[in-house]
N, C-alpha and C positions, 0 to 999 in steps of 0.2 A: 504493500500499499504505499501512497505517496502522502507524505504529511509536511506541511508548513507549519514550524512552531514559532509562534509570536515571540517577540522579545520578553513580554511579561511572563511567558511560561518558563523560560530559561534554557540554558544550554544542557543542564543535567538532563531533562526530559528528551531533548533532541539526542544526545548521546546514547540514552537508554532505548529509543526507538531505532536509532541504526544498529545496535548491537543485536537487536531482534529482527534484522533483515530487511527493515523498511528503508524506503528511499525519504530522506529527510532535508529540507531546506530550513536553517535556521536563521532566523531574523537577526537574533543576537550575533551569531557568529559571523554572516555573509552580507547582512544590509542594516546594519543596526542605525536607529534613528528614521527609518522609513516610516512614512506616516500610514495611517489606516486605511486610507482610500487605496494608496498603491497596493498595501498588503492584500486586501480583498481583491483587486484587479489581478493581481500577479497569481493569486490561488485560484481565480476562476480561469484566466487565460492559459495557464500550464497544468491545470489539471490537479491541484494540490486539495487536500482536505486541511483546513485550518484548524490548529488547536491553539486555543487562547484562554486567558483570565480576565479578559478585557470586555465588559459587558457592551462597550460601545459597537462592537460588532454585531449584537442583536439589532441596535438601531440602523445600522448600515442595511441589513437585511430586510427588516420590516418596516421601517419608516422610510428609508430611501429606495427600497425595493432592488438592492444591489444582488445580481447573480451570484451563485456560489455552487462549489462543488461539494460541499459538507463542511459544516463548522462543529466542532466540540468546544463548548463553553464550560470551563472549569468553574464552578462557583463554590470554594473550599473554604472550611473554617480555618484550616492549618494549610498555609501556603507553602510550607517547607517542601522541597524538592521531593524527598523520600514519600511524602503523603501523595504529591502529585504523582509520582510514578506507581505507587501503591494503587491509587484509585484508578488510574488509565489502564494499569494491568488487567484489574478485575473487569473493567469496562470492555477493553479490546477483547478479552477472552470470550465474552458473551455476544458483543454486538459488532464486531468487526466488519461483518459482511453487509450490514444495514446502513453503514457510515456514508457512502456515497449520495450526494445530493440532499442529506439530511442536516437539520440544525438540531444537536442535542445538547442540554444543559445536564451536565454532570456534578453531583454533590457527594460528599461520601457516604451518603445513604439513599439516593434518590437518582434515577435517570429519567429525563424527561424528552421525547422526541417531539420538538414543537413542530406545528404545521407550517409549511411554506407556503409563499403566496406563488 
């Protein structure tokens, strides 16, 4: 699977995904400071599933009607890298094949596939 990992999500998550055989573009490592509009456009144009902690991407999709190839929004109480990885591991084991073109909100205890327009 192809993942674009937002700067807010961090390099540890990007490295962990690479170690599991996924193709990863890390904003932190490769395009630090790029704005959200450019991230959404890059992810769409290049067929990346975006992983982010930034709820502004929900506004981009729902208010601004920006197209996407899939977005995983992490809304975690514990923002430490180890927790992000633990939550993502459980999530991806169960839902990896459902990610393309989905907008998913993931917490430590809940997973919600949101309807897209």
